[in-house]
C-alpha positions as CSV (number, residue, x, y, z in Angstrom):
1,P,0.0,0.0,0.0
2,R,3.0,2.4,0.4
3,C,4.5,2.0,-3.1
4,D,5.2,5.4,-4.6
5,C,3.9,4.0,-7.9
6,N,0.3,3.6,-6.7
7,R,-2.4,5.9,-8.1
8,V,-4.5,5.4,-5.0
9,M,-2.5,5.6,-1.8
10,G,-3.3,3.2,1.0
11,V,-4.7,0.6,-1.5
12,S,-2.7,-2.5,-2.4
13,H,-0.4,-2.3,-5.3
14,A,-1.9,-3.7,-8.5
15,A,-5.5,-3.7,-7.0
16,L,-8.3,-3.0,-9.5
17,I,-9.3,0.6,-9.3
18,G,-11.9,2.7,-11.1
19,R,-12.9,6.2,-11.9
20,L,-16.1,7.8,-13.1
21,G,-15.6,10.6,-15.6
22,D,-13.2,13.2,-14.1
23,G,-13.9,12.0,-10.5
24,E,-11.4,10.7,-8.0
25,P,-10.1,7.1,-8.5
26,F,-11.5,4.5,-6.0
27,L,-10.9,0.9,-5.1
28,V,-13.0,-1.7,-7.0
29,G,-11.1,-4.8,-5.8
30,K,-12.6,-8.2,-6.3
31,H,-16.2,-7.0,-5.9
32,W,-17.6,-3.5,-5.8
33,E,-21.2,-2.6,-5.3
34,S,-22.3,1.0,-4.8
35,V,-24.6,3.7,-6.2
36,A,-22.6,5.9,-8.5
37,G,-22.4,9.4,-7.2
38,Q,-22.0,10.9,-10.7
39,G,-22.5,9.9,-14.3
40,G,-19.7,9.5,-16.8
41,R,-17.5,7.0,-18.5
42,L,-16.2,4.3,-16.3
43,F,-12.4,3.7,-16.4
44,L,-10.9,0.6,-14.9
45,G,-7.2,-0.3,-14.4
46,M,-4.6,-1.4,-12.0
47,N,-3.3,0.6,-9.1
48,D,0.1,1.2,-10.7
49,S,1.4,4.3,-12.5
50,R,4.5,2.4,-13.9
51,R,2.8,0.5,-16.8
52,D,6.0,-0.1,-18.8
53,D,6.8,-3.3,-16.8
54,N,3.3,-4.8,-16.9
55,S,1.7,-7.4,-19.1
56,G,-1.5,-9.4,-19.3
57,W,-5.2,-8.6,-19.4
58,L,-8.3,-8.2,-17.2
59,E,-11.7,-9.7,-17.6
60,V,-14.4,-7.5,-15.9
61,R,-18.1,-8.2,-15.6
62,I,-20.4,-5.2,-15.1
63,R,-24.0,-5.4,-14.1
64,T,-26.2,-2.3,-13.8
65,E,-29.5,-1.9,-12.2
66,S,-31.9,1.0,-12.4
């Protein structure tokens, strides 16, 4: 959690994080359920600002309810 390369401090390195629109990034982790506080495009990625030494892919399942 103290790696200087984390985008979200206090969150495990390489954890799944998200951001809605221009909002602040937040921890998604293995499972995230919440009411979105704002609209906008959903961005997902790893908690790591040094992407040049990474490889692989993610599979994410999103379910929305209204």
